[in-house]
LOZA-419813 format. One record per residue: residue number from 1; x negated, y negated, z of N, C-alpha, C in turn; residue in one letter. Coordinates in steps of 0.02 Angstrom, whole numbers, plus 32768, in hexadecimal, padded with zeros to 4 digits. Last residue first. Example, Ala and Ser with C-alpha at 12.3 -4.5 7.8 and 13.67 -1.06 7.14 Angstrom:
2
n:2 neast:7D7E nnorth:8070 nup:8162 caeast:7D54 canorth:8035 caup:8165 ceast:7D7B cnorth:7FFE cup:818A res:S .
n:1 neast:7D6C nnorth:811C nup:8186 caeast:7D99 canorth:80E1 caup:8186 ceast:7D6C cnorth:80A5 cup:8186 res:A .
***
This chain:
117
n:117 neast:B7D3 nnorth:CE06 nup:6B7C caeast:B818 canorth:CDF9 caup:6B8D ceast:B81F cnorth:CDC1 cup:6BBC res:L .
n:116 neast:B74B nnorth:CE20 nup:6B74 caeast:B765 canorth:CDED caup:6B44 ceast:B7B3 cnorth:CDDD cup:6B52 res:S .
n:115 neast:B731 nnorth:CE7B nup:6BD2 caeast:B718 canorth:CE37 caup:6BDF ceast:B736 cnorth:CE0B cup:6BAE res:L .
n:114 neast:B76D nnorth:CEEF nup:6B97 caeast:B781 canorth:CED5 caup:6BD7 ceast:B76E cnorth:CE8D cup:6BE2 res:G .
n:113 neast:B71D nnorth:CEFF nup:6B24 caeast:B763 canorth:CEF0 caup:6B1D ceast:B782 cnorth:CED0 cup:6B5C res:V .
n:112 neast:B6A0 nnorth:CF1D nup:6B69 caeast:B6A9 canorth:CEE0 caup:6B3D ceast:B6F0 cnorth:CECA cup:6B32 res:L .
n:111 neast:B6C6 nnorth:CF8E nup:6BAD caeast:B6AE canorth:CF54 caup:6BD2 ceast:B6B9 cnorth:CF15 cup:6BA9 res:I .
n:110 neast:B6DE nnorth:CFE5 nup:6B3F caeast:B713 canorth:CFD9 caup:6B70 ceast:B703 cnorth:CF96 cup:6B9A res:S .
n:109 neast:B665 nnorth:CFE8 nup:6B04 caeast:B69A canorth:CFCE caup:6AE1 ceast:B6D4 cnorth:CFBA cup:6B0E res:G .
n:108 neast:B618 nnorth:D02B nup:6B66 caeast:B607 canorth:CFEA caup:6B51 ceast:B644 cnorth:CFC6 cup:6B2F res:S .
n:107 neast:B65D nnorth:D0A7 nup:6B6A caeast:B65C canorth:D079 caup:6BA5 ceast:B64A cnorth:D035 cup:6B95 res:I .
n:106 neast:B647 nnorth:D0D3 nup:6AE5 caeast:B689 canorth:D0CC caup:6B00 ceast:B68D cnorth:D09F cup:6B39 res:I .
n:105 neast:B5B5 nnorth:D0D6 nup:6AE4 caeast:B5DD canorth:D0AC caup:6AB1 ceast:B622 cnorth:D0A1 cup:6ACF res:F .
n:104 neast:B59B nnorth:D137 nup:6B46 caeast:B586 canorth:D0F2 caup:6B53 ceast:B5AB cnorth:D0C4 cup:6B23 res:V .
n:103 neast:B5D9 nnorth:D1A5 nup:6B09 caeast:B5F4 canorth:D18F caup:6B4B ceast:B5DF cnorth:D146 cup:6B56 res:I .
n:102 neast:B58A nnorth:D1AE nup:6A98 caeast:B5D0 canorth:D1A4 caup:6A90 ceast:B5EF cnorth:D189 cup:6AD3 res:I .
n:101 neast:B50F nnorth:D1D0 nup:6AD6 caeast:B516 canorth:D193 caup:6AAD ceast:B560 cnorth:D17E cup:6A9F res:L .
n:100 neast:B52C nnorth:D24A nup:6B0F caeast:B51F canorth:D210 caup:6B3E ceast:B520 cnorth:D1CE cup:6B18 res:Y .
n:99 neast:B543 nnorth:D294 nup:6A9A caeast:B576 canorth:D291 caup:6ACD ceast:B56C cnorth:D251 cup:6AF8 res:T .
n:98 neast:B4C4 nnorth:D28E nup:6A5D caeast:B4FE canorth:D272 caup:6A3C ceast:B537 cnorth:D267 cup:6A6E res:L .
n:97 neast:B479 nnorth:D2D0 nup:6ABF caeast:B465 canorth:D28D caup:6AAD ceast:B4A3 cnorth:D26B cup:6A8D res:I .
n:96 neast:B4B4 nnorth:D352 nup:6ABE caeast:B4BA canorth:D325 caup:6AF6 ceast:B4AC cnorth:D2DE cup:6AEA res:L .
n:95 neast:B492 nnorth:D376 nup:6A39 caeast:B4D7 canorth:D374 caup:6A4B ceast:B4E2 cnorth:D34A cup:6A88 res:N .
n:94 neast:B403 nnorth:D375 nup:6A42 caeast:B424 canorth:D348 caup:6A10 ceast:B471 cnorth:D340 cup:6A27 res:I .
n:93 neast:B399 nnorth:D385 nup:6ABB caeast:B3DC canorth:D3A6 caup:6AA4 ceast:B403 cnorth:D373 cup:6A81 res:D .
n:92 neast:B2E9 nnorth:D3A3 nup:6AC0 caeast:B323 canorth:D374 caup:6ABC ceast:B35F cnorth:D3A1 cup:6AA6 res:Y .
n:91 neast:B24A nnorth:D3A2 nup:6B08 caeast:B284 canorth:D3CB caup:6AF5 ceast:B2C2 cnorth:D3A0 cup:6AF8 res:V .
n:90 neast:B1A4 nnorth:D382 nup:6AF4 caeast:B1E7 canorth:D360 caup:6AFC ceast:B21C cnorth:D38E cup:6AE1 res:L .
n:89 neast:B14E nnorth:D416 nup:6B1C caeast:B14D canorth:D3CD caup:6B17 ceast:B18F cnorth:D3B1 cup:6B23 res:G .
n:88 neast:B151 nnorth:D49A nup:6B35 caeast:B16F canorth:D486 caup:6AF9 ceast:B169 cnorth:D43C cup:6AED res:Y .
n:87 neast:B104 nnorth:D4B7 nup:6BB1 caeast:B106 canorth:D4E9 caup:6B77 ceast:B11A cnorth:D4C8 cup:6B34 res:R .
n:86 neast:B11D nnorth:D44E nup:6C04 caeast:B0DB canorth:D45A caup:6BF1 ceast:B0D8 cnorth:D489 cup:6BB1 res:K .
n:85 neast:B1A9 nnorth:D3E4 nup:6BD7 caeast:B18E canorth:D41E caup:6BF4 ceast:B146 cnorth:D429 cup:6BDA res:T .
n:84 neast:B21D nnorth:D35F nup:6BF2 caeast:B1D7 canorth:D371 caup:6BDA ceast:B1C8 cnorth:D3B3 cup:6BFE res:W .
n:83 neast:B2BF nnorth:D33B nup:6BA8 caeast:B291 canorth:D347 caup:6BE2 ceast:B24E cnorth:D364 cup:6BC6 res:Y .
n:82 neast:B365 nnorth:D2FE nup:6B82 caeast:B31E canorth:D311 caup:6B6F ceast:B2F1 cnorth:D30E cup:6BAE res:F .
n:81 neast:B3E2 nnorth:D2F3 nup:6BB9 caeast:B3DB canorth:D2FC caup:6B74 ceast:B397 cnorth:D30E cup:6B5B res:P .
n:80 neast:B403 nnorth:D357 nup:6C4B caeast:B3DD canorth:D323 caup:6C2E ceast:B3D9 cnorth:D32B cup:6BE2 res:L .
n:79 neast:B442 nnorth:D3C8 nup:6C77 caeast:B470 canorth:D38A caup:6C66 ceast:B447 cnorth:D354 cup:6C48 res:I .
n:78 neast:B3DD nnorth:D41E nup:6CA0 caeast:B402 canorth:D42D caup:6C61 ceast:B431 cnorth:D3F3 cup:6C4B res:Q .
n:77 neast:B3B3 nnorth:D402 nup:6D1B caeast:B390 canorth:D3E7 caup:6CE4 ceast:B3B4 cnorth:D3ED cup:6C9F res:I .
n:76 neast:B3FB nnorth:D450 nup:6D70 caeast:B419 canorth:D411 caup:6D5B ceast:B3F2 cnorth:D3ED cup:6D26 res:M .
n:75 neast:B3B4 nnorth:D4BA nup:6D9D caeast:B3D7 canorth:D4C4 caup:6D5D ceast:B3F9 cnorth:D484 cup:6D44 res:S .
n:74 neast:B386 nnorth:D496 nup:6E18 caeast:B353 canorth:D491 caup:6DE0 ceast:B37A cnorth:D49F cup:6D9D res:K .
n:73 neast:B3EC nnorth:D4B4 nup:6E72 caeast:B3E4 canorth:D475 caup:6E5A ceast:B3B6 cnorth:D467 cup:6E20 res:P .
n:72 neast:B454 nnorth:D528 nup:6E89 caeast:B411 canorth:D528 caup:6E67 ceast:B403 cnorth:D4E8 cup:6E4C res:N .
n:71 neast:B4D0 nnorth:D506 nup:6EB8 caeast:B4AA canorth:D534 caup:6EE1 ceast:B460 cnorth:D53B cup:6EC5 res:K .
n:70 neast:B4F8 nnorth:D4B2 nup:6E52 caeast:B4F2 canorth:D497 caup:6E96 ceast:B4C6 cnorth:D4C4 cup:6EC3 res:I .
n:69 neast:B500 nnorth:D509 nup:6DE7 caeast:B4D2 canorth:D4D4 caup:6DE6 ceast:B4C7 cnorth:D4B1 cup:6E2D res:M .
n:68 neast:B566 nnorth:D561 nup:6E12 caeast:B521 canorth:D57A caup:6E05 ceast:B4F0 cnorth:D542 cup:6E09 res:F .
n:67 neast:B5D1 nnorth:D505 nup:6E14 caeast:B5BF canorth:D529 caup:6E51 ceast:B578 cnorth:D542 cup:6E48 res:K .
n:66 neast:B5D5 nnorth:D4E2 nup:6D8D caeast:B5C6 canorth:D4B0 caup:6DBD ceast:B5B0 cnorth:D4D1 cup:6DFE res:I .
n:65 neast:B5FC nnorth:D561 nup:6D55 caeast:B5BA canorth:D53E caup:6D42 ceast:B5A5 cnorth:D508 cup:6D71 res:L .
n:64 neast:B677 nnorth:D576 nup:6D88 caeast:B641 canorth:D5A5 caup:6D95 ceast:B5FD cnorth:D585 cup:6D89 res:E .
n:63 neast:B6B9 nnorth:D504 nup:6D50 caeast:B6B4 canorth:D511 caup:6D9A ceast:B67D cnorth:D541 cup:6DA7 res:V .
n:62 neast:B6B0 nnorth:D51D nup:6CC9 caeast:B693 canorth:D4E1 caup:6CE1 ceast:B687 cnorth:D4E8 cup:6D2F res:S .
n:61 neast:B694 nnorth:D5B8 nup:6C7E caeast:B6BD canorth:D593 caup:6CAE ceast:B697 cnorth:D559 cup:6CCA res:S .
n:60 neast:B66F nnorth:D5CF nup:6BD7 caeast:B655 canorth:D5CB caup:6C1A ceast:B680 cnorth:D59E cup:6C45 res:V .
n:59 neast:B68A nnorth:D5C9 nup:6B55 caeast:B6B1 canorth:D5F9 caup:6B7D ceast:B696 cnorth:D5F9 cup:6BC6 res:K .
n:58 neast:B690 nnorth:D551 nup:6AD9 caeast:B66E canorth:D567 caup:6B18 ceast:B69E cnorth:D592 cup:6B41 res:T .
n:57 neast:B6B9 nnorth:D520 nup:6A65 caeast:B6B9 canorth:D567 caup:6A6B ceast:B699 cnorth:D57C cup:6AAC res:E .
n:56 neast:B6A6 nnorth:D495 nup:6A6A caeast:B6EA canorth:D4B0 caup:6A5B ceast:B6F1 cnorth:D4FA cup:6A6A res:L .
n:55 neast:B620 nnorth:D46B nup:6A88 caeast:B65A canorth:D447 caup:6A9F ceast:B6A2 cnorth:D468 cup:6A98 res:F .
n:54 neast:B5BF nnorth:D4C6 nup:6A5A caeast:B5B7 canorth:D4A9 caup:6A98 ceast:B5F6 cnorth:D485 cup:6AB5 res:D .
n:53 neast:B5F4 nnorth:D4F4 nup:69DE caeast:B5E3 canorth:D527 caup:6A12 ceast:B5E1 cnorth:D4FF cup:6A56 res:N .
n:52 neast:B5F8 nnorth:D479 nup:6999 caeast:B635 canorth:D49E caup:69A6 ceast:B62D cnorth:D4D3 cup:69DE res:K .
n:51 neast:B570 nnorth:D467 nup:6990 caeast:B597 canorth:D433 caup:69B1 ceast:B5DC cnorth:D453 cup:69C3 res:L .
n:50 neast:B54A nnorth:D4D1 nup:6948 caeast:B52B canorth:D4CB caup:698A ceast:B559 cnorth:D49A cup:69B1 res:D .
n:49 neast:B58D nnorth:D4BC nup:68CD caeast:B59A canorth:D4FC caup:68F4 ceast:B584 cnorth:D4F2 cup:693C res:Q .
n:48 neast:B553 nnorth:D44B nup:689D caeast:B59B canorth:D449 caup:68B6 ceast:B5AB cnorth:D482 cup:68DE res:K .
n:47 neast:B4AA nnorth:D432 nup:68DF caeast:B4DB canorth:D454 caup:68AE ceast:B527 cnorth:D44B cup:68CC res:S .
n:46 neast:B401 nnorth:D412 nup:68F5 caeast:B445 canorth:D3F8 caup:68FB ceast:B474 cnorth:D41B cup:68C8 res:F .
n:45 neast:B395 nnorth:D46D nup:68E6 caeast:B392 canorth:D431 caup:691C ceast:B3D9 cnorth:D415 cup:6928 res:P .
n:44 neast:B3C0 nnorth:D517 nup:68D7 caeast:B3BA canorth:D4D7 caup:68BA ceast:B3B5 cnorth:D4A0 cup:68F5 res:K .
n:43 neast:B3DD nnorth:D594 nup:68FB caeast:B39A canorth:D582 caup:6907 ceast:B38D cnorth:D53E cup:68EE res:N .
n:42 neast:B47F nnorth:D593 nup:6958 caeast:B453 canorth:D59C caup:691E ceast:B40D cnorth:D58B cup:692B res:T .
n:41 neast:B4CF nnorth:D5F1 nup:69DC caeast:B4AD canorth:D5B6 caup:69C1 ceast:B484 cnorth:D5C4 cup:6983 res:H .
n:40 neast:B4FC nnorth:D660 nup:6A15 caeast:B526 canorth:D644 caup:69DE ceast:B501 cnorth:D60B cup:69BE res:R .
n:39 neast:B4A4 nnorth:D67C nup:6A7E caeast:B49C canorth:D6A3 caup:6A45 ceast:B4C5 cnorth:D687 cup:6A08 res:L .
n:38 neast:B4DB nnorth:D625 nup:6AE2 caeast:B499 canorth:D617 caup:6AC1 ceast:B48C cnorth:D640 cup:6A82 res:E .
n:37 neast:B554 nnorth:D66C nup:6AFD caeast:B555 canorth:D629 caup:6AE4 ceast:B513 cnorth:D618 cup:6AC2 res:H .
n:36 neast:B522 nnorth:D6E4 nup:6B2F caeast:B546 canorth:D6E3 caup:6AF3 ceast:B54A cnorth:D6A4 cup:6AD6 res:R .
n:35 neast:B4E3 nnorth:D6A9 nup:6BAA caeast:B4BB canorth:D6CA caup:6B77 ceast:B4E0 cnorth:D6CE cup:6B31 res:L .
n:34 neast:B55C nnorth:D67D nup:6BE8 caeast:B525 canorth:D64B caup:6BD6 ceast:B4F6 cnorth:D66F cup:6B9E res:I .
n:33 neast:B59A nnorth:D6F7 nup:6C01 caeast:B5BB canorth:D6C3 caup:6BDB ceast:B585 cnorth:D692 cup:6BC0 res:K .
n:32 neast:B53A nnorth:D740 nup:6C51 caeast:B550 canorth:D758 caup:6C12 ceast:B56F cnorth:D720 cup:6BE4 res:Y .
n:31 neast:B52E nnorth:D6E8 nup:6CC5 caeast:B4F5 canorth:D6FE caup:6C9C ceast:B50A cnorth:D710 cup:6C53 res:H .
n:30 neast:B5AF nnorth:D6EE nup:6CF5 caeast:B595 canorth:D6AE caup:6CDB ceast:B55D cnorth:D6BB cup:6CAF res:L .
n:29 neast:B5B1 nnorth:D778 nup:6D1B caeast:B5E0 canorth:D75A caup:6CE7 ceast:B5CB cnorth:D718 cup:6CCB res:K .
n:28 neast:B541 nnorth:D780 nup:6D74 caeast:B545 canorth:D7A5 caup:6D34 ceast:B574 cnorth:D78C cup:6D02 res:P .
n:27 neast:B4E1 nnorth:D72F nup:6DCD caeast:B526 canorth:D71D caup:6DBC ceast:B532 cnorth:D741 cup:6D78 res:Y .
n:26 neast:B460 nnorth:D74A nup:6DDD caeast:B48A canorth:D756 caup:6E1A ceast:B4D5 cnorth:D748 cup:6E0E res:Q .
n:25 neast:B428 nnorth:D71C nup:6D6A caeast:B42B canorth:D767 caup:6D76 ceast:B45B cnorth:D779 cup:6DAF res:K .
n:24 neast:B417 nnorth:D696 nup:6D78 caeast:B456 canorth:D6B0 caup:6D58 ceast:B45F cnorth:D6F8 cup:6D60 res:L .
n:23 neast:B399 nnorth:D67E nup:6DA2 caeast:B3CB canorth:D687 caup:6DD7 ceast:B410 cnorth:D69A cup:6DB8 res:N .
n:22 neast:B34E nnorth:D661 nup:6D34 caeast:B346 canorth:D6A4 caup:6D58 ceast:B37D cnorth:D6B2 cup:6D87 res:K .
n:21 neast:B397 nnorth:D613 nup:6CAD caeast:B383 canorth:D60F caup:6CF1 ceast:B382 cnorth:D658 cup:6D14 res:N .
n:20 neast:B354 nnorth:D642 nup:6C0F caeast:B38B canorth:D642 caup:6C3D ceast:B36F cnorth:D638 cup:6C83 res:L .
n:19 neast:B325 nnorth:D625 nup:6B6B caeast:B312 canorth:D621 caup:6BAC ceast:B350 cnorth:D618 cup:6BDA res:E .
n:18 neast:B313 nnorth:D686 nup:6ADA caeast:B341 canorth:D660 caup:6B05 ceast:B324 cnorth:D662 cup:6B48 res:I .
n:17 neast:B2AA nnorth:D676 nup:6A42 caeast:B2BD canorth:D697 caup:6A84 ceast:B2F1 cnorth:D668 cup:6AA6 res:H .
n:16 neast:B2A5 nnorth:D631 nup:69CC caeast:B281 canorth:D66F caup:69D5 ceast:B293 cnorth:D697 cup:6A13 res:T .
n:15 neast:B30C nnorth:D5D1 nup:69ED caeast:B304 canorth:D5ED caup:69AF ceast:B2E0 cnorth:D62E cup:69AE res:G .
n:14 neast:B320 nnorth:D5A9 nup:6A6E caeast:B2E7 canorth:D58B caup:6A4B ceast:B2DD cnorth:D5A6 cup:6A07 res:F .
n:13 neast:B3A2 nnorth:D585 nup:6AD0 caeast:B38E canorth:D5B0 caup:6A9A ceast:B35C cnorth:D58E cup:6A70 res:N .
n:12 neast:B3AD nnorth:D583 nup:6B80 caeast:B39A canorth:D55E caup:6B43 ceast:B38E cnorth:D597 cup:6B0F res:N .
n:11 neast:B3FF nnorth:D568 nup:6C20 caeast:B3EF canorth:D594 caup:6BE6 ceast:B3DC cnorth:D569 cup:6BA7 res:A .
n:10 neast:B3D9 nnorth:D51D nup:6C94 caeast:B410 canorth:D551 caup:6C91 ceast:B404 cnorth:D57F cup:6C5B res:L .
n:9 neast:B34C nnorth:D4E5 nup:6CF3 caeast:B37A canorth:D4E4 caup:6CBF ceast:B3B3 cnorth:D51A cup:6CC7 res:G .
n:8 neast:B2CB nnorth:D556 nup:6D39 caeast:B2EB canorth:D519 caup:6D30 ceast:B321 cnorth:D51C cup:6CF8 res:W .
n:7 neast:B283 nnorth:D5CD nup:6D36 caeast:B298 canorth:D5B1 caup:6D7A ceast:B2C6 cnorth:D574 cup:6D75 res:D .
n:6 neast:B2B2 nnorth:D649 nup:6CBC caeast:B28A canorth:D611 caup:6CD4 ceast:B2A7 cnorth:D5F6 cup:6D13 res:V .
n:5 neast:B2A2 nnorth:D6D5 nup:6C57 caeast:B2C1 canorth:D6B6 caup:6C8D ceast:B295 cnorth:D683 cup:6CAC res:Y .
n:4 neast:B2C0 nnorth:D6F4 nup:6BA5 caeast:B290 canorth:D6E2 caup:6BDD ceast:B2B9 cnorth:D6C4 cup:6C17 res:E .
n:3 neast:B2F1 nnorth:D760 nup:6B2F caeast:B30A canorth:D737 caup:6B63 ceast:B2D3 cnorth:D730 cup:6B95 res:V .
n:2 neast:B2E9 nnorth:D776 nup:6A7F caeast:B2C9 canorth:D782 caup:6AC1 ceast:B2E8 cnorth:D74F cup:6AEF res:E .
n:1 neast:B364 nnorth:D7B8 nup:6A14 caeast:B33E canorth:D780 caup:6A25 ceast:B329 cnorth:D78A cup:6A6F res:M .
***
């Protein structure tokens, strides 16, 4: 699969190619781990395998990732569940959308339970 280097985000698998942040070249270990992660994704919009890959089988150190993102602020677009690009239009990440919905549900439920006591 072809790899394209971009100025923004961290990494995305678009099925036909993978986009990686060009600054990852300066972090070979992180670059390798993120590329391997993206290669494990399927071409489906949503699958159990992708969900498992993102949440259970990630082999990328959170500390390394946070350090990279702080040093490269344009990479923080990766935490958005959807964004707009000229090339692809609306890009969305189903796994992130589900995660944020679960977080909102848990917080809302906690507030409702707290208010009813």
